[in-house]
C-alpha positions as CSV (number, residue, x, y, z in Angstrom):
1,M,-2.2,-94.1,100.5
2,E,-3.8,-91.1,98.7
3,N,-6.9,-91.3,100.9
4,E,-4.7,-90.8,104.0
5,L,-3.5,-87.5,102.7
6,Q,-7.0,-86.3,101.7
7,K,-8.7,-83.7,103.9
8,Q,-12.2,-84.5,105.0
9,I,-15.1,-82.4,103.9
10,I,-17.7,-80.9,106.3
11,W,-20.8,-79.3,104.7
12,I,-22.2,-76.4,106.7
13,G,-25.9,-75.5,106.7
14,S,-27.7,-76.3,103.5
15,A,-24.6,-76.3,101.3
16,L,-24.8,-80.0,100.3
17,K,-28.6,-79.9,99.8
18,D,-28.2,-76.8,97.6
19,L,-25.4,-78.3,95.6
20,K,-27.5,-81.3,94.9
21,Q,-30.0,-79.1,93.1
22,F,-27.5,-77.9,90.5
23,P,-27.3,-79.4,87.0
24,D,-25.1,-82.5,86.8
25,E,-22.3,-80.8,84.8
26,V,-22.0,-78.1,87.6
27,K,-22.0,-80.8,90.3
28,R,-19.2,-82.6,88.5
29,E,-17.1,-79.4,88.2
30,M,-17.6,-78.5,91.8
31,G,-17.1,-82.0,93.0
32,Y,-13.8,-82.2,91.2
33,A,-12.7,-78.8,92.5
34,L,-13.4,-79.9,96.1
35,Y,-11.6,-83.1,95.5
36,R,-8.5,-81.1,94.3
37,A,-8.8,-79.0,97.5
38,Q,-8.9,-82.2,99.6
39,L,-5.5,-83.1,98.0
40,G,-4.1,-79.7,98.8
41,K,-4.4,-78.5,95.1
42,K,-6.3,-75.8,93.4
43,S,-8.8,-76.2,90.6
44,E,-8.7,-73.8,87.7
45,K,-12.4,-73.2,88.6
46,A,-11.5,-71.9,92.1
47,K,-10.3,-68.5,93.1
48,P,-10.0,-66.6,96.3
49,L,-13.2,-64.9,97.6
50,K,-12.5,-61.2,98.0
51,G,-12.7,-60.0,101.6
52,F,-12.0,-63.4,103.2
53,D,-8.8,-65.2,104.1
54,H,-8.4,-68.8,103.1
55,V,-11.9,-68.9,101.5
56,M,-12.2,-70.0,97.9
57,E,-15.0,-69.7,95.4
58,I,-15.7,-72.2,92.7
59,V,-17.4,-70.6,89.7
60,S,-19.2,-72.8,87.1
61,H,-21.2,-71.6,84.1
62,F,-24.0,-73.6,82.7
63,D,-26.9,-72.7,80.3
64,K,-26.3,-69.0,80.7
65,D,-26.4,-69.3,84.5
66,T,-23.6,-69.0,87.0
67,Y,-23.3,-71.3,90.0
68,R,-20.9,-70.7,92.9
69,G,-19.6,-72.9,95.7
70,V,-17.6,-71.4,98.6
71,Y,-15.3,-73.3,100.9
72,V,-12.6,-72.8,103.5
73,Y,-9.3,-74.6,102.7
74,K,-7.0,-73.7,105.5
75,M,-8.6,-74.8,108.7
76,G,-6.9,-77.8,110.1
77,K,-7.3,-81.0,108.2
78,T,-10.8,-80.2,107.0
79,I,-12.4,-78.5,104.0
80,Y,-15.5,-76.7,105.1
81,V,-18.1,-76.1,102.4
82,L,-19.9,-73.0,103.4
83,H,-22.3,-72.1,100.6
84,A,-23.6,-73.3,97.2
85,F,-25.8,-71.0,95.2
86,K,-26.9,-69.9,91.8
87,K,-26.0,-66.3,91.1
88,K,-29.1,-64.2,90.8
89,S,-27.8,-60.9,89.5
90,K,-27.5,-60.6,85.8
91,K,-25.2,-57.5,86.1
92,G,-21.7,-57.6,87.5
93,I,-19.7,-60.3,89.3
94,K,-20.3,-59.1,92.8
95,T,-21.7,-61.6,95.3
96,S,-24.9,-60.4,96.8
97,K,-25.0,-59.0,100.4
98,E,-27.4,-61.8,101.4
99,D,-24.9,-64.5,100.1
100,I,-22.0,-62.7,101.8
101,A,-24.0,-62.7,105.1
102,V,-24.6,-66.5,104.8
103,I,-20.9,-67.1,104.1
104,K,-19.8,-65.0,107.1
105,N,-22.3,-66.8,109.4
106,R,-21.3,-70.3,108.2
107,L,-17.6,-69.4,108.4
108,N,-18.2,-68.6,112.1
109,I,-19.9,-72.0,112.5
110,A,-17.0,-73.7,110.7
111,R,-14.5,-72.1,113.1
112,E,-16.5,-73.3,116.1
113,I,-16.7,-76.8,114.7
114,D,-12.9,-76.7,114.0
115,K,-12.2,-75.8,117.6
116,G,-14.0,-79.0,118.7
117,I,-12.2,-81.3,116.3
């Protein structure tokens, strides 16, 4: 019964490949956060990504590094994972312009895919 209520996940671009390169602990945390999103719930590791509607960012810390996963949670019955990356900057919490550009581009791709579903 629970699986019928779960949203499917669609990975955009290299998001899945990139996530697979993360440490196991980070993969587990992000996987669990995405599972919670599939059930319509929010993980304590997820927060809204500033400047975007219905886009969440999963933040995971491991071995003095920060990893982020970005997904759309309110687009039909699908979770679109847009980006997974290791934060490069050692100063501040701001997401780099390059990563924001990737997120915007992949969000547009997700919207196009969602129109066809």
